C-alpha positions as CSV (number, residue, x, y, z in Angstrom):
1,X,91.7,100.4,121.4
2,X,90.6,96.8,122.1
3,X,92.4,93.8,120.7
4,X,89.7,91.0,120.7
5,X,90.6,87.5,119.8
6,X,89.1,87.9,116.4
7,X,91.1,91.1,115.6
8,X,93.3,90.7,112.5
9,X,96.8,89.4,112.7
10,X,99.4,92.1,112.6
11,X,102.1,91.3,110.0
12,X,104.1,94.5,110.6
13,X,103.9,97.3,113.1
14,X,101.9,100.1,111.4
15,X,102.4,103.7,112.2
16,X,98.7,104.2,112.6
17,X,96.0,101.8,113.7
18,X,92.3,102.5,114.0
19,X,89.4,100.3,115.1
20,X,85.9,101.6,114.3
21,X,82.3,100.4,114.1
22,X,80.5,100.3,110.7
23,X,78.7,103.5,111.4
24,X,79.0,106.2,108.7
25,X,79.1,109.0,111.2
26,X,82.9,108.3,111.6
27,X,83.7,108.5,107.8
28,X,84.4,112.2,107.9
29,X,86.9,111.9,110.7
30,X,88.7,109.0,109.0
31,X,88.9,110.9,105.7
32,X,90.4,113.9,107.4
33,X,92.9,111.8,109.4
34,X,94.0,110.0,106.2
35,X,94.3,113.2,104.2
36,X,96.3,115.1,106.8
37,X,98.5,112.1,107.6
38,X,99.3,111.5,103.9
39,X,100.2,115.2,103.5
40,X,102.4,115.2,106.6
41,X,104.2,112.1,105.1
42,X,105.0,114.1,102.0
43,X,102.2,113.3,99.5
44,X,100.9,116.2,97.3
45,X,97.5,117.6,98.1
46,X,96.1,115.8,95.1
47,X,97.5,112.4,96.1
48,X,96.5,112.9,99.8
49,X,93.0,113.6,98.7
50,X,93.0,110.5,96.5
51,X,94.2,108.3,99.4
52,X,91.5,109.7,101.6
53,X,88.9,109.1,98.9
54,X,90.0,105.5,98.3
55,X,89.9,104.8,102.1
56,X,86.4,106.4,102.3
57,X,85.1,104.4,99.4
58,X,86.5,101.2,100.8
59,X,85.0,101.8,104.2
60,X,81.6,102.6,102.6
61,X,81.7,99.4,100.7
62,X,82.4,97.4,103.9
63,X,79.6,99.2,105.7
64,X,77.1,99.0,102.9
65,X,77.8,95.6,101.3
66,X,79.8,93.7,103.8
67,X,77.9,94.6,107.0
68,X,74.7,95.3,105.0
69,X,74.3,98.7,106.8
70,X,74.6,97.3,110.3
71,X,76.1,99.8,112.6
72,X,77.9,97.4,114.9
73,X,80.3,95.6,112.6
74,X,84.0,96.0,113.5
75,X,86.5,97.5,111.0
76,X,90.3,97.7,111.5
77,X,92.4,100.1,109.5
78,X,96.2,100.2,109.5
79,X,98.5,102.6,107.7
80,X,102.2,101.8,107.3
81,X,104.6,104.2,105.4
82,X,107.6,102.4,103.9
83,X,110.9,104.3,103.4
84,X,113.8,103.6,101.1
85,X,117.1,105.4,101.1
86,X,115.7,107.9,103.6
87,X,112.7,108.9,101.5
88,X,109.1,107.8,101.5
89,X,108.7,104.9,99.1
90,X,105.0,104.2,99.6
91,X,102.1,104.1,102.0
92,X,100.3,100.8,102.6
93,X,96.7,100.9,103.9
94,X,95.1,97.7,105.1
95,X,91.4,97.5,105.9
96,X,90.1,94.3,107.7
97,X,86.6,93.4,108.6
98,X,84.6,90.4,109.8
99,X,81.8,91.1,107.4
100,X,80.3,88.8,104.7
101,X,83.0,87.2,102.6
102,X,82.9,87.4,98.8
103,X,85.1,85.9,96.2
104,X,87.8,88.6,95.5
105,X,87.4,87.9,91.7
106,X,83.7,89.1,92.0
107,X,84.7,92.5,93.3
108,X,84.4,94.7,90.3
109,X,83.3,98.2,89.6
110,X,80.3,98.6,87.4
111,X,80.5,99.5,83.8
112,X,81.2,103.2,83.4
113,X,78.8,103.4,80.5
114,X,76.0,102.6,83.0
115,X,75.4,106.2,84.1
116,X,73.6,106.4,87.4
117,X,74.5,107.5,90.9
118,X,76.6,105.2,93.1
119,X,78.4,102.0,92.4
120,X,81.8,103.5,91.5
121,X,83.7,102.9,94.7
122,X,85.8,99.9,93.4
123,X,86.5,101.7,90.1
124,X,87.7,104.8,92.1
125,X,89.9,102.8,94.4
126,X,91.6,101.0,91.5
127,X,92.0,104.2,89.5
128,X,93.7,106.3,92.2
129,X,95.8,103.7,94.1
130,X,98.9,102.0,92.7
131,X,98.1,98.5,94.1
132,X,94.8,97.1,95.2
133,X,94.4,93.6,96.6
134,X,91.2,92.0,98.0
135,X,91.5,88.8,100.0
136,X,89.3,86.6,102.1
137,X,90.4,86.4,105.7
138,X,90.8,83.1,107.5
139,X,87.9,82.8,110.0
140,X,85.7,85.2,108.0
141,X,85.7,88.7,106.7
142,X,87.7,90.4,104.0
143,X,91.0,92.3,103.8
144,X,91.7,95.1,101.4
145,X,95.4,96.2,100.9
146,X,96.0,99.4,99.0
147,X,99.4,101.0,98.2
148,X,100.2,104.5,96.9
149,X,103.6,105.8,95.9
150,X,104.4,109.5,96.1
151,X,105.6,109.7,92.5
152,X,102.5,107.8,91.4
153,X,100.8,108.5,88.1
154,X,97.7,106.5,89.2
155,X,94.7,108.8,88.9
156,X,96.8,111.5,87.2
157,X,94.6,111.5,84.1
158,X,91.3,111.4,86.0
159,X,89.3,114.0,87.7
160,X,88.7,111.8,90.7
161,X,89.1,113.9,93.8
162,X,86.7,114.5,96.7
163,X,84.4,117.4,95.9
164,X,82.5,117.7,99.2
165,X,82.4,116.3,102.8
166,X,79.1,114.5,102.3
167,X,79.1,110.9,103.4
168,X,79.3,108.7,100.3
169,X,77.1,106.1,102.1
170,X,74.1,108.2,103.0
171,X,75.0,111.6,101.3
172,X,74.6,113.3,104.7
173,X,77.2,115.8,106.0
174,X,78.2,114.2,109.3
175,X,80.7,116.9,110.0
176,X,78.1,119.6,110.7
177,X,77.2,120.2,114.3
């Protein structure tokens, strides 16, 4: 994994770091990695699926809106589990990019009454994660920090879970041979 001069600063040592290009072909692998990692850390299947879905939606938003579907943008993902009293307290996932900056206050999901395909990524992320924070990065790009706790009730009253392996950016199944 490269560490170019413009790579994000590392505030704490994460258990998992991944650098990828903004190509949707890698979304399936990241979803699977996040789902399996969350399960191994002790999250329920439902919570692990929600974590994977939130990461997928966040990456799609970076690829689609930040990098405007360019395939060569850099994205950095870090996952850090935090423990307290010998048990998992939460998992923190940070996604950094060097894409187009937007005012964090302008990042909103569309009105749920507006029924049409797409445009629900921000709503889904906020619904299934316990904490969600968007920030502009010094020098360009954005940072999304998401936190999920194992005893979380976030997303408990929703039916938001992944239903297929299709890429949410282009609706193709990149997992097939």
